[in-house]
C-alpha positions as CSV (number, residue, x, y, z in Angstrom):
1,M,0.0,0.0,0.0
2,T,1.3,3.4,-1.0
3,L,0.4,7.0,-0.3
4,T,-0.4,7.4,-4.0
5,Q,-3.0,4.6,-3.7
6,L,-4.5,6.2,-0.6
7,N,-4.9,9.4,-2.6
8,Y,-6.5,7.5,-5.4
9,I,-9.1,5.9,-3.1
10,I,-9.9,9.2,-1.4
11,T,-10.4,11.0,-4.8
12,I,-12.6,8.2,-6.2
13,A,-14.8,8.2,-3.1
14,E,-15.2,12.0,-3.4
15,T,-16.0,12.1,-7.1
16,K,-17.9,8.8,-7.2
17,S,-16.4,8.2,-10.6
18,I,-13.3,6.5,-11.9
19,N,-13.2,8.7,-15.0
20,K,-13.6,12.0,-13.0
21,A,-11.0,10.9,-10.5
22,A,-8.5,10.0,-13.3
23,E,-9.0,13.5,-14.8
24,L,-8.3,15.2,-11.4
25,L,-5.3,13.0,-10.7
26,Y,-3.8,13.3,-14.2
27,V,-3.6,9.5,-14.7
28,S,-5.2,7.2,-17.2
29,Q,-8.5,5.4,-16.3
30,P,-6.9,2.0,-16.9
31,S,-3.9,2.8,-14.6
32,L,-6.3,4.1,-11.9
33,T,-8.5,1.0,-12.1
34,S,-5.4,-1.2,-12.0
35,A,-4.0,0.6,-8.9
36,V,-7.4,0.1,-7.1
37,R,-7.6,-3.6,-7.9
38,E,-4.0,-4.1,-6.7
39,L,-4.8,-2.5,-3.4
40,E,-8.0,-4.5,-3.0
41,K,-6.0,-7.7,-3.6
42,E,-3.4,-6.7,-1.1
43,L,-6.1,-5.9,1.6
44,G,-8.3,-8.8,0.8
45,I,-11.5,-6.7,0.6
46,T,-13.6,-4.9,-2.1
47,L,-13.5,-1.2,-1.7
48,F,-16.1,-0.1,-4.4
49,Y,-19.3,-1.3,-6.0
50,R,-19.0,-0.6,-9.8
51,S,-22.0,0.2,-11.9
52,G,-22.9,2.1,-15.1
53,R,-23.7,5.1,-13.0
54,G,-20.3,5.2,-11.3
55,V,-18.9,3.7,-8.1
56,T,-20.0,3.6,-4.5
57,L,-18.1,2.5,-1.4
58,T,-18.7,-0.9,0.1
59,G,-19.0,-1.3,3.9
60,D,-15.4,-2.3,4.1
61,G,-14.5,0.5,1.7
62,A,-16.3,3.1,3.9
63,E,-14.4,1.9,7.0
64,F,-11.1,1.8,5.1
65,L,-11.7,5.4,3.9
66,L,-11.7,6.7,7.4
67,Y,-8.2,5.3,8.0
68,A,-7.0,6.4,4.6
69,R,-8.0,10.0,5.2
70,Q,-6.3,10.0,8.6
71,L,-3.1,8.7,7.2
72,Y,-3.1,10.9,4.1
73,S,-3.9,14.0,6.2
74,Q,-0.9,13.3,8.4
75,Y,1.3,12.9,5.3
76,E,0.1,16.3,4.0
77,E,0.9,17.9,7.4
78,V,4.4,16.5,7.3
79,M,4.9,17.7,3.8
80,E,3.5,21.1,4.7
81,K,6.2,21.5,7.3
82,Y,9.1,19.5,5.9
83,G,8.6,19.6,2.2
84,K,10.0,22.0,-0.3
85,G,8.6,25.5,0.6
86,G,7.4,24.1,3.9
87,S,6.8,26.3,6.9
88,L,9.0,24.4,9.4
89,K,11.9,26.4,10.8
90,K,15.3,24.7,10.7
91,K,16.6,23.9,14.1
92,F,20.0,24.2,15.7
93,G,21.0,23.6,19.3
94,V,24.1,23.7,21.5
95,S,24.4,22.2,25.0
96,T,27.3,23.4,27.0
97,Q,28.8,23.4,30.5
98,H,28.7,26.9,32.0
99,Y,31.1,28.7,29.6
100,S,30.4,32.3,28.7
101,F,32.7,31.9,25.6
102,A,30.4,29.2,24.3
103,V,27.4,31.5,24.6
104,K,29.4,34.3,22.9
105,A,30.2,32.1,20.0
106,F,26.5,31.1,19.8
107,V,25.5,34.8,19.7
108,D,28.0,35.6,16.9
109,M,26.8,32.5,14.9
110,A,23.1,33.4,15.2
111,K,23.8,36.9,13.9
112,E,24.8,35.4,10.6
113,F,21.3,34.0,10.0
114,D,17.8,35.3,9.5
115,M,16.4,34.2,12.8
116,S,12.8,34.3,11.6
117,K,13.7,31.2,9.5
118,Y,15.5,29.3,12.2
119,E,14.8,27.9,15.7
120,F,17.9,28.3,17.7
121,A,18.6,26.9,21.2
122,I,21.5,27.4,23.7
123,R,21.4,25.2,26.8
124,E,23.9,25.8,29.7
125,T,23.3,22.7,31.6
126,R,24.8,19.8,33.6
127,T,27.6,17.7,32.2
128,A,25.5,14.5,31.9
129,E,22.8,16.5,30.1
130,V,25.3,17.9,27.6
131,I,26.2,14.3,26.7
132,R,22.6,13.2,26.7
133,D,21.4,16.1,24.5
134,V,23.9,15.5,21.8
135,S,23.4,11.7,21.9
136,T,19.6,12.1,21.4
137,M,20.2,14.9,18.8
138,K,18.4,17.5,20.9
139,S,21.5,19.5,20.3
140,E,23.9,19.2,17.4
141,I,27.0,20.2,19.4
142,G,28.1,20.0,23.1
143,V,30.9,21.8,24.8
144,L,32.7,20.4,27.9
145,Y,36.2,19.6,29.2
146,L,38.4,16.6,29.9
147,S,41.2,16.4,32.3
148,G,43.6,13.8,33.7
149,F,41.1,13.3,36.5
150,N,37.8,12.8,34.6
151,R,39.1,11.7,31.1
152,K,38.7,7.9,31.5
153,S,35.2,8.2,32.9
154,L,33.9,10.8,30.4
155,E,35.5,9.1,27.4
156,K,33.7,5.9,28.4
157,M,30.4,7.8,28.6
158,L,31.1,9.4,25.2
159,R,31.8,6.1,23.5
160,S,28.7,4.5,25.0
161,A,26.6,7.4,23.7
162,G,28.2,7.2,20.2
163,L,29.9,10.6,20.5
164,A,33.3,12.0,19.4
165,F,35.3,14.6,21.3
166,H,37.2,17.3,19.3
167,H,39.9,19.4,20.9
168,L,39.6,23.2,21.1
169,I,42.1,24.4,23.6
170,D,44.2,23.4,26.7
171,C,44.3,25.7,29.7
172,Q,45.4,25.7,33.3
173,A,42.9,26.3,36.2
174,F,42.2,29.8,37.4
175,V,40.4,31.2,40.5
176,Y,37.4,33.2,39.3
177,L,36.2,35.9,41.8
178,W,34.7,39.4,42.2
179,K,37.2,42.1,41.5
180,R,36.8,43.5,45.0
181,H,37.5,40.2,46.6
182,P,40.4,40.4,49.1
183,L,42.4,38.0,46.9
184,A,41.6,39.7,43.5
185,G,45.0,41.5,43.4
186,E,47.2,38.4,43.9
187,E,49.4,37.3,41.1
188,S,48.4,33.7,41.9
189,I,46.3,32.0,44.6
190,R,47.1,28.9,46.6
191,F,44.4,26.5,47.8
192,G,45.2,27.4,51.5
193,Q,44.4,31.0,50.8
194,L,40.9,30.1,49.7
195,E,39.9,28.4,52.9
196,P,38.1,31.4,54.5
197,Y,35.8,31.8,51.5
198,P,33.0,29.7,50.1
199,C,33.7,27.5,47.1
200,L,31.1,27.8,44.4
201,A,30.3,24.8,42.2
202,F,27.7,24.0,39.6
203,E,25.1,21.4,40.7
204,Q,25.2,18.2,38.7
205,G,21.9,16.7,39.8
206,D,21.0,13.3,41.2
207,D,23.4,11.4,39.0
208,S,26.3,13.7,40.0
209,S,29.8,12.3,40.6
210,F,33.2,13.8,41.0
211,Y,33.9,13.0,37.3
212,L,31.0,15.2,36.1
213,A,32.1,18.3,38.0
214,E,32.8,21.4,36.0
215,E,35.5,22.5,38.4
216,I,38.9,20.9,39.1
217,L,39.7,19.5,42.6
218,S,36.2,18.3,42.9
219,T,37.2,15.6,45.4
220,N,38.7,18.1,47.9
221,E,36.9,18.6,51.2
222,Y,35.7,22.2,51.3
223,P,34.7,23.7,54.7
224,R,32.4,26.0,52.8
225,I,30.7,25.0,49.6
226,I,27.6,26.4,47.8
227,R,26.1,24.8,44.7
228,A,24.3,26.8,42.0
229,N,22.6,25.8,38.8
230,D,23.2,28.9,36.6
231,R,25.9,31.3,35.8
232,A,24.1,34.5,36.9
233,T,23.5,33.0,40.4
234,M,27.2,32.1,40.6
235,L,28.2,35.7,39.8
236,N,25.8,37.0,42.4
237,L,27.3,34.7,45.0
238,M,30.8,35.9,44.2
239,V,29.7,39.5,45.0
240,G,27.4,38.8,47.9
241,L,29.4,36.1,49.8
242,K,32.9,36.7,48.3
243,G,32.7,33.2,46.9
244,Y,35.1,31.8,44.2
245,T,35.1,29.0,41.7
246,L,38.0,27.2,39.9
247,C,37.6,27.5,36.2
248,S,39.3,27.7,32.8
249,G,40.0,31.4,33.1
250,I,38.4,32.0,29.6
251,I,35.8,34.6,30.4
252,C,33.7,36.9,28.2
253,E,33.4,40.4,29.7
254,E,30.8,41.3,27.0
255,L,28.4,38.8,28.6
256,N,29.7,38.6,32.2
257,G,30.7,42.2,32.7
258,N,34.0,43.6,33.9
259,E,33.3,43.1,37.7
260,F,35.1,39.8,37.8
261,V,38.7,38.6,37.5
262,A,40.5,35.3,36.9
263,V,43.7,34.8,38.9
264,P,46.0,31.8,38.1
265,F,45.7,28.9,40.6
266,Q,49.0,28.0,42.3
267,D,49.1,24.3,43.0
268,D,51.0,22.4,45.7
269,E,51.8,18.8,46.5
270,E,48.3,18.1,47.8
271,N,46.3,20.2,45.4
272,R,47.7,19.7,42.0
273,N,46.7,21.9,39.0
274,S,45.1,20.0,36.2
275,T,45.2,20.8,32.5
276,M,41.7,21.4,31.2
277,E,41.2,20.2,27.6
278,I,38.1,22.1,26.4
279,G,36.5,20.7,23.3
280,Y,33.2,20.1,21.6
281,I,31.3,16.8,21.1
282,V,29.2,15.6,18.2
283,R,27.7,12.4,17.1
284,K,30.3,10.1,15.4
285,N,30.6,10.4,11.6
286,M,28.1,13.3,11.6
287,I,28.5,16.0,9.0
288,P,27.9,19.4,10.7
289,S,25.1,21.7,9.5
290,R,25.9,25.2,8.2
291,M,25.1,26.5,11.6
292,G,27.3,23.9,13.2
293,E,30.2,24.7,11.0
294,L,29.9,28.4,11.8
295,Y,29.5,27.8,15.5
296,I,32.7,25.7,15.6
297,R,34.5,28.4,13.6
298,E,33.3,31.1,16.1
299,L,34.5,28.9,19.0
300,R,38.0,28.6,17.5
301,K,38.1,32.3,16.6
302,Y,37.2,33.4,20.2
303,L,39.6,30.9,21.8
304,G,42.4,31.9,19.3
305,T,42.9,28.4,18.0
306,G,42.5,29.2,14.3
307,Q,40.3,27.4,11.9
């Protein structure tokens, strides 16, 4: 059974004539009759009574027509949205850990398109959800980091989800804090100096683990720790409570403002610094869309890693 056959049946039922239906459908009467008989043979029922005055539906034919109209109507709706000249907007999404540079690249990418013709989405979210979103194609691209600490665990998750990681930049950890914080003027900051202040970390949900943390030294025991789930709240806590977070040091003043600074983290024997390899993830063997190609290019441009 084909969609063409369904259209034939619907048209014949509406015109009550094989000849009139053939004219409307631009097919020959013998071809139309043959298509109907093939469908009746496939279904094992008779759809029409034929007489000199035309055709009428049988009982089975009337019942079949209800389903045929439902199926063909859904097909027309799909074609209206997805077909040539359809009204459906093309979609593009990015899921990322909480990086302002990832949002900046998204902004610059979106400016290159007529946003009335596209449906864009940027999702700053938990690490596991970044992986899940790309795996399920909710987002085309994800942005996260690997380190010596989390690499083995995250690479296993990526393989299981059918995803590939692509390198963007390597960076050392920085202490990110309010510019009026007592430690903001230091050339570098040791872990011991941070003890009087609350550590701020992004919440990773019920399935959280040390390996999903967005900050280095996630296994350390912090006497004061506050978890937040969005970047704006994190910045407010830095101002209100003199909190800090350990991050990549790649910040975007255009989006975050100039009230915050990133100071190099000075490691020691117990609190080793860790190289953060920031990259993007996509489904394996996937060819990026135009939006995806431009977004990756904007990421590399902002991070200074070329094309």
